[in-house]
C-alpha positions in Angstrom: 121.2 105.9 81.7 120.3 106.8 78.1 118.4 104.4 75.8 121.6 104.1 73.7 123.8 103.2 76.7 121.1 100.6 77.8 121.2 99.0 74.3 125.0 98.8 74.3 125.0 97.3 77.8 122.8 94.4 76.9 125.4 92.2 75.2 127.9 93.0 77.9 125.4 92.0 80.6 124.4 88.9 78.8 128.0 87.8 78.4 128.8 88.4 82.0 125.9 86.2 83.1 126.5 83.5 80.6 130.2 83.2 81.5 129.1 82.9 85.2 126.3 80.5 84.5 128.1 78.1 82.3 131.0 77.6 84.6 131.0 74.2 86.3 129.4 74.5 89.8 131.9 74.8 92.6 131.9 72.0 95.1 130.3 74.4 97.6 127.4 75.2 95.4 124.1 73.9 96.6 121.9 71.6 94.6 119.5 74.3 93.5 122.3 76.4 92.0 123.7 73.4 90.2 120.4 72.1 88.9 119.0 75.4 87.6 122.1 77.2 86.1 121.0 76.3 82.6 117.4 77.4 83.0 118.5 80.7 84.7 121.0 81.4 81.9 118.3 80.8 79.3 115.8 83.1 81.1 118.3 86.0 81.5 119.8 85.5 78.0 116.4 85.6 76.4 115.3 88.7 78.2 118.4 90.5 77.1 117.8 89.6 73.5 114.1 90.3 73.1 112.8 91.6 76.4 109.4 93.3 76.2 108.9 94.6 79.7 109.5 98.2 78.8 107.3 98.1 75.7 104.5 96.8 77.9 105.0 99.5 80.5 105.1 102.1 77.8 101.7 101.1 76.4 100.2 100.9 79.9 101.3 104.3 80.9 101.2 106.2 77.6 98.1 104.7 76.0 96.0 103.9 79.1 97.4 106.4 81.6 96.4 106.8 85.3 94.4 103.9 86.6 92.6 104.9 89.8 90.1 102.2 90.9 86.7 102.8 89.5 88.0 104.8 86.5 87.5 103.9 82.9 91.2 103.6 82.5 91.4 100.9 85.3 88.9 98.9 83.3 90.8 99.4 80.1 94.0 98.2 81.8 92.2 95.0 82.8 91.0 94.3 79.3 94.5 95.1 77.9 96.3 92.8 80.3 94.0 89.9 79.6 94.5 90.4 75.9 98.3 90.6 76.2 98.6 87.5 78.3 96.4 85.7 75.7 98.5 86.9 72.8 101.5 85.5 74.6 99.8 82.1 74.6 99.1 82.2 78.4 95.6 81.5 79.6 94.2 84.5 81.4 91.0 85.7 82.9 89.5 88.6 84.8 88.2 87.8 88.3 85.5 90.2 89.5 86.3 92.7 92.3 84.0 95.4 93.7 86.3 98.4 93.9 86.0 101.8 95.6 85.3 104.7 93.3 86.7 107.9 94.7 87.2 110.9 92.3 89.4 113.9 92.9 87.6 116.9 91.5 89.0 120.5 91.6 91.3 121.5 94.5 93.1 124.7 95.6 94.8 126.0 98.7 96.4 129.3 99.9 97.9 131.1 102.8 95.7 134.1 103.5 97.7 135.7 106.4 100.2 137.0 107.2 100.9 137.1 103.5 98.8 135.9 100.5 100.5 132.9 98.8 99.3 130.0 96.8 99.9 126.5 98.2 100.4 123.4 96.1 98.0 120.8 97.6 96.2 117.6 96.6 93.4 115.7 98.4 94.3 112.5 100.0 92.6 109.5 98.6 89.3 108.9 100.4 89.0 112.4 101.8 85.6 114.1 102.0 85.2 117.3 100.1 85.2 120.7 101.8 82.0 122.6 102.0 81.3 124.9 99.0 83.8 127.7 99.1 86.3 125.7 101.1 87.3 126.0 104.8 89.4 128.6 106.4 91.2 128.5 109.7 94.4 129.2 111.7 97.0 126.5 111.5 98.5 124.5 114.4 101.6 122.6 113.5 102.7 119.2 115.0 105.1 116.5 114.0 103.5 113.6 115.8 100.2 112.4 117.3 101.8 112.9 120.8 102.3 116.6 120.0 98.8 116.9 118.7 97.3 115.3 121.8 99.4 117.6 124.1 97.8 120.7 122.5 94.4 119.7 123.9 91.7 122.3 123.4 94.0 124.6 121.4 93.2 122.4 118.4 89.5 123.3 118.4 88.4 125.2 115.3 91.9 125.0 113.8 93.5 123.3 110.8 96.1 120.8 111.9 99.3 120.6 109.8 101.3 117.4 110.3 104.9 118.5 109.4 107.5 115.7 109.7 110.2 115.3 107.1 110.6 111.9 105.7 114.2 110.5 105.6 115.7 109.1 102.4 116.3 105.4 102.4 118.7 103.3 100.3 115.8 101.1 99.3 112.1 100.9 99.8 110.9 100.3 103.4 107.4 99.2 104.2 105.0 100.8 106.6 105.8 99.7 110.2 109.5 99.5 109.6 110.1 102.5 111.9 112.2 104.4 109.3 111.6 106.4 106.2 108.1 105.9 104.8 107.1 103.6 107.7 107.7 106.4 110.2 105.4 108.9 108.7 102.6 107.0 106.9 100.6 106.5 110.1 100.0 110.3 110.2 98.7 110.2 106.7 96.5 107.2 107.4 95.0 108.3 110.7 95.7 112.0 110.7 92.1 113.2 110.0 90.7 110.9 112.8 93.1 112.2 115.4 92.7 115.9 114.5 89.0 115.6 114.4 88.9 114.0 117.9 90.3 117.2 119.2 88.0 119.5 117.4 90.0 120.4 114.3 87.9 121.6 111.3 90.5 120.3 108.7 93.9 118.7 108.3 96.9 119.1 106.1 100.1 117.0 105.9 103.5 117.5 104.6 103.8 115.3 101.5 105.4 111.9 102.2 108.4 112.2 99.8 112.1 112.6 99.7 112.8 115.3 97.1 112.1 119.0 97.2 110.6 119.5 93.8 107.4 121.3 95.1 105.5 118.2 94.2 102.5 117.2 96.3 102.2 113.5 97.1 98.8 111.9 97.4 98.0 108.6 99.2 95.3 106.8 101.1 93.8 108.0 104.4 91.1 106.7 106.6 88.1 107.8 108.7 86.4 106.4 111.8 82.6 106.3 111.5 82.5 107.3 115.2 84.5 110.4 114.7 83.5 113.6 112.7 85.0 113.5 109.2 87.1 116.4 108.2 88.8 117.1 104.8 92.4 116.1 104.5 95.0 117.2 102.0 98.7 117.0 101.3 100.9 120.0 100.7 104.4 120.1 99.3 107.5 120.0 101.6 108.4 123.5 100.6 104.9 124.8 101.5 105.0 123.0 104.9 108.4 124.7 105.6 107.0 128.1 104.6 104.1 127.7 107.1 106.6 126.5 109.7 108.7 129.6 109.3 105.7 131.9 109.4 104.6 130.3 112.7 108.1 130.6 114.1 107.8 134.4 113.5 105.2 134.4 116.2 102.0 135.4 114.5 99.0 133.3 113.5 98.9 131.7 110.0 95.6 131.5 108.3 95.0 129.0 105.5 92.1 128.3 103.2 91.6 125.2 101.0 88.9 123.7 98.9 88.5 120.1 97.8 86.0 118.9 95.3 86.6 115.2 95.8 83.8 112.7 96.4 83.3 109.0 97.0 80.8 107.3 94.7 79.3 103.8 95.0 81.6 100.9 94.6 81.9 99.6 91.0 82.6 96.3 89.3 86.3 95.8 88.4 88.7 92.9 88.3 92.0 91.3 89.1 93.8 89.8 86.1 94.9 86.2 86.6 97.1 84.2 84.2 98.6 80.8 84.6 101.3 78.5 83.4 99.9 75.2 84.7 102.3 72.9 86.5 103.3 69.7 84.8 103.3 67.4 87.9 101.6 69.3 90.7 99.2 71.7 89.1 97.2 72.3 92.3 100.3 73.7 94.0 100.8 77.4 93.2 103.4 80.1 93.1 101.8 83.5 92.8 103.7 86.4 91.3 102.0 89.8 91.4 101.9 93.6 91.3 99.0 96.0 91.3 97.3 97.3 88.1 95.7 100.4 89.6 97.5 103.6 90.2 96.9 107.0 91.6 95.4 109.6 89.3 98.1 112.3 89.4 100.7 110.5 87.3 100.6 107.5 85.0 101.7 105.0 87.6 105.0 103.9 85.9 106.9 103.1 89.0 103.9 102.5 91.2 103.1 99.9 90.1 103.0 99.7 86.3 106.6 98.5 86.6 105.5 95.6 88.8 102.9 94.5 86.3 105.3 94.7 83.4 107.8 92.6 85.4 105.2 90.0 86.2 103.9 89.8 82.7 107.4 89.6 81.2 108.4 86.9 83.7 105.4 84.8 82.6 106.2 85.4 78.9 109.9 84.3 79.4 109.0 81.1 81.1 106.3 80.3 78.5 108.4 81.2 75.4 111.3 79.1 76.6 109.0 76.2 77.0 110.1 75.7 80.6 107.6 73.4 82.3 107.7 73.8 86.1 106.3 71.1 88.3 103.9 73.5 90.0 101.6 76.2 88.6 102.9 79.7 88.3 100.0 82.2 88.6 100.3 85.8 87.8 97.9 88.2 89.6 97.6 91.8 88.6 95.7 93.1 91.6 93.1 95.9 91.5 92.7 98.6 94.1 95.9 98.3 96.1 96.2 102.1 96.4 93.0 103.0 98.1 91.4 99.9 99.6 93.1 96.6 98.9 89.9 95.2 97.4 91.8 93.1 94.9 94.1 91.4 97.4 91.2 90.7 99.8 89.0 89.3 97.0 91.8 87.0 95.8 92.4 85.6 99.2 88.6 85.1 99.7 87.9 83.6 96.3 90.9 81.2 96.5 90.7 80.4 100.2 90.2 76.7 99.5 93.5 76.7 97.5 95.7 78.7 99.9 97.0 75.7 101.8 98.7 74.7 98.5 100.0 78.1 97.6 103.7 77.4 98.2 104.9 81.0 97.7 103.7 84.5 96.8 106.1 87.1 95.4 105.1 90.8 95.0 106.8 93.5 93.1 105.7 96.9 94.3 108.8 99.0 95.1 109.6 100.6 91.8 111.6 99.9 88.6 115.2 100.6 89.6 117.8 97.9 89.4 117.0 94.8 91.4 119.1 94.2 94.5 117.5 90.9 95.7 114.6 89.5 97.6 112.9 89.7 101.0 111.5 86.5 102.5 109.0 85.7 105.2 108.8 82.0 105.8 109.4 79.2 108.2 112.6 77.5 109.3 115.2 77.3 106.5 113.2 79.5 104.0 115.7 82.3 104.1 118.6 80.1 103.3 116.7 78.4 100.5 115.8 81.7 98.9 119.3 82.9 99.2 120.5 79.8 97.4 118.1 80.4 94.5 118.9 84.1 94.4 122.6 83.2 93.8 121.5 82.5 90.3 121.0 86.2 89.6 123.8 87.4 91.8 125.9 88.3 88.8 123.8 91.3 88.1 123.4 92.4 91.7 120.0 90.7 92.5 121.3 88.1 94.9 121.0 89.8 98.3 118.3 88.2 100.5 116.9 89.8 103.6 114.5 88.5 106.2 111.0 90.1 105.8 109.2 89.8 102.5 105.8 90.4 101.2 103.5 93.3 100.1 100.1 94.8 100.5 98.3 92.8 97.9 99.5 89.4 99.1 99.1 90.2 102.7 95.5 88.9 103.0 97.0 85.4 102.4 99.1 85.7 105.6 96.7 83.7 107.8 97.1 80.7 105.5 100.9 80.6 106.2 101.9 81.2 102.6 105.6 82.1 102.4 106.0 85.7 101.2 108.7 87.1 99.0 109.3 90.6 97.7 111.4 91.6 94.7 113.6 94.4 96.1 114.8 97.3 94.0 117.3 100.0 94.8 115.1 102.7 96.2 117.1 105.9 96.7 114.8 107.9 94.4 111.5 105.9 94.7 109.9 108.3 97.1 111.0 111.3 95.0 108.1 110.5 92.6 105.9 108.2 94.6 102.2 109.2 94.3 103.0 112.4 92.4 102.4 113.8 88.9 106.0 112.9 88.2 105.4 109.1 88.4 105.8 108.7 84.6 107.6 106.5 82.1 110.7 108.6 81.8 111.7 107.6 85.4 112.2 104.0 84.2 115.4 102.6 82.7 114.6 99.8 80.2 117.7 97.8 81.1 117.0 97.8 84.8 113.4 96.9 84.2 114.6 93.9 82.1 116.9 92.9 85.0 113.9 92.9 87.3 111.9 90.7 85.0 114.7 88.2 84.7 115.2 88.0 88.4 111.4 87.5 89.0 111.3 84.8 86.3 114.2 82.9 87.7 112.9 83.0 91.3 109.4 82.0 90.3 110.5 79.2 88.0 112.8 77.6 90.6 110.3 77.9 93.4 107.7 76.2 91.2 110.0 73.5 89.9 112.3 72.5 92.8 111.4 69.2 94.5 110.8 70.7 98.0 108.9 73.8 99.0 109.6 76.6 101.4 108.6 76.2 105.0 105.4 78.0 105.7 105.0 81.1 107.9 103.9 80.4 111.5 100.4 81.6 112.4 100.2 85.2 113.7 99.6 85.7 117.3 96.2 87.2 118.1 97.9 90.4 119.4 99.9 90.9 116.2 97.0 90.0 113.9 94.8 92.6 115.4 97.1 95.5 114.6 
């Protein structure tokens, strides 16, 4: 959608919502819907008139740029966010986090035989470097850990290529879901460990993405201190298919790659925390959050600059409209979600004495496309309650509610039973650009970003103001918690 079409759509959208919101509630409407129609209408109307979400995202991506943990840009983003909250009249602070500091360095890859061809590759976050001059070896291809283990000694001295295509989903699916991203991310996370156990000298993985643009996708990986560490890189889908075809032809395929990445000592960084203090129950808290860091290849517009802009704009809307929720709404822009989760862990540790009174936590970390609703993880009746609240934004398509909400940054609060919500976006193209150089501002539609900010603001405000609270999550079983 062009900027001009977006601008023309604003009054139409606002009129549609206003007409819906000012109708007398039907007899079947629940008390939450009836009580908060006016507040929801004001929030959405104000966002459509003078929304600032896109302008904030533009500054973050264009003027600060990539924000990998430990980088100067990550620290600039912290300073900028505190300043912007303060300029909006919202009290904000930086809470110290010790963050990992991994740097990429130079990288290159190529097929040497049976034909010399360049490969498009990037180191995975956390990878060790290759020795000077790189590593060279014959490739063995697998599509699962089971296939890898079945090869036995044939892996020794080789370079393992994990080649499994990722399926396109209608919206973002989290790791562990069994489809889409969740089906392939375990190979990226643990691929170096499993390959090294069988004697591989290196590992490559087909990028975890859904578009064939010859874009390599980076992402986090892990090592086991009890297993030899080997360098791990992602190659494009097209290059993985090329190697697959060459292997199908029957001869060996020899690949060489060089990674100049390194892990430096942890550095001081920070989460950004801002609050609208509750008028009656200030010690009860609704958290809304996204992550301020990004990978270094693009400018982190959809992952997760958009989430930060949505959260900042939701806070601005509630403040500028002088809405005074009973409970405190606390925005948290987390540091180091991408390669360590240090910010999420630090927040849960630093605020552990308060978590029993955290009544909800909402995360936005699935892009910037139009909102489709919310996910919810809570106790008995929580899903029905959130569905009732979400009906306030149903007029622009954000009213669908599904069981299962949360996000990486708020996950460390799980043991305290905090109800988790996620703002869900339409995700058809999210993984086209995820963790690539193409994660840039031009992928974001200003109108859809405004819709997200309005949906977040309505949900946060109602959860913070309604008389009751959502039922808390049940404690995790020891078996589940250990995974």
